[in-house]
C-alpha positions in Angstrom: 0.0 0.0 0.0 1.4 3.4 -1.0 1.6 6.3 1.4 -1.1 8.1 -0.7 -3.4 5.0 -0.5 -2.8 4.8 3.3 -3.7 8.4 3.8 -6.8 8.1 1.7 -7.9 5.1 3.7 -7.1 6.7 7.0 -9.4 9.6 6.1 -12.3 7.2 5.6 -15.2 8.2 8.0 -15.9 5.6 10.6 -18.5 5.5 13.4 -17.4 6.6 16.8 -17.2 3.9 19.6 -20.4 3.5 21.7 -20.5 5.9 24.6 -19.9 4.5 28.1 -17.2 2.6 30.0 -15.2 0.1 28.0 -13.2 -2.7 29.6 -10.4 -4.9 28.4 -9.6 -7.9 30.6 -6.3 -9.7 30.4 -6.0 -13.5 30.3 -5.9 -15.6 33.4 -4.5 -16.0 36.0 -4.0 -12.3 36.5 -7.2 -11.0 34.9 -6.3 -7.4 35.0 -9.1 -5.1 33.9 -8.3 -2.0 31.9 -11.1 0.6 31.6 -11.5 3.6 29.4 -13.9 5.8 27.4 -13.1 3.9 24.2 -11.6 0.6 23.1 -8.4 2.4 22.1 -8.2 4.0 25.6 -8.4 0.5 27.1 -5.6 -0.7 24.8 -3.5 2.3 25.6 -4.0 1.6 29.4 -2.9 -2.0 28.8 0.2 -1.0 26.8 1.0 1.6 29.4 0.9 -1.0 32.2 3.7 -3.0 30.4 5.7 -0.3 28.6 6.5 3.0 30.4 5.7 6.1 28.4 9.4 7.1 28.4 10.3 3.8 26.8 7.6 4.2 24.2 8.8 7.6 23.2 12.4 6.6 23.3 11.7 3.8 20.8 10.1 6.3 18.5 13.0 8.7 18.8 15.5 5.9 18.1 13.5 5.0 15.0 13.6 8.6 13.8 17.3 9.0 14.6 18.1 5.9 12.6 16.2 6.9 9.6 18.3 6.2 6.6 15.7 7.5 4.1 13.7 4.3 4.6 10.4 3.9 6.3 11.5 2.2 9.5 10.4 5.3 11.5 7.0 4.9 10.0 6.6 1.3 11.1 7.4 2.3 14.7 5.2 5.4 14.7 2.4 3.6 12.9 2.5 0.9 15.5 2.0 3.4 18.2 -0.5 5.5 16.3 -2.7 2.5 15.7 -3.5 2.6 19.3 -5.1 6.0 18.8 -6.7 5.3 15.4 -4.2 7.0 13.1 -1.4 6.4 10.7 2.0 8.1 10.3 2.2 10.9 7.7 5.2 11.6 5.5 6.5 14.1 8.1 8.1 12.3 11.0 7.9 15.3 13.3 4.1 15.8 12.6 3.4 12.2 13.2 5.4 12.2 16.4 3.7 15.4 17.6 0.3 13.8 17.0 1.4 10.8 19.0 2.8 12.8 21.9 -0.3 15.0 22.0 -2.5 11.9 22.2 -0.4 10.5 25.1 -0.7 13.9 26.9 -4.5 13.9 26.4 -4.8 10.4 27.8 -2.6 11.1 30.7 -4.8 14.1 31.6 -8.1 12.3 31.2 -9.2 11.3 34.7 -11.5 8.6 33.3 -8.4 6.8 31.9 -5.4 7.8 34.1 -5.0 7.9 37.8 -2.8 11.0 37.1 -5.8 12.6 35.4 -5.6 15.6 37.7 -2.4 16.7 35.9 -0.4 16.7 39.1 1.8 13.9 37.7 2.8 16.1 34.8 4.0 19.0 37.0 1.0 21.3 36.8 -2.7 21.7 37.5 -5.4 19.9 35.6 -6.4 21.6 32.4 -10.0 23.0 32.5 -12.3 21.4 30.1 -14.6 23.4 27.8 -17.3 25.0 29.8 -15.3 24.9 33.1 -14.1 28.1 34.7 -10.6 29.2 34.1 -8.4 32.2 34.3 
């Protein structure tokens, strides 16, 4: 599949996940439950339980640094973007920026992360639309 075909396919409208709490349960014997506002949020929570965010980002940076004109970086970023329903673009920085932004959004979402208050990121929780703010 060419990059153009992938971008065209990625832009295909799809229905949003059903609203409500989603749950992913790991196999026995542990049976850990990962909950979130969407199936992708559950998958992200499961991946985050195994792979620290710093390791995830380090792997992407290594793939970008080792870019020899090939698409190795794209495979690494595509793998991570698949969690949030996207694909890598031709611009590595734009793709990495989207991925980092998604991780920050999940980290600040109290329905997904125990650090949803934002305190774990060194600052106050960001106000949602409609909430007060300075």
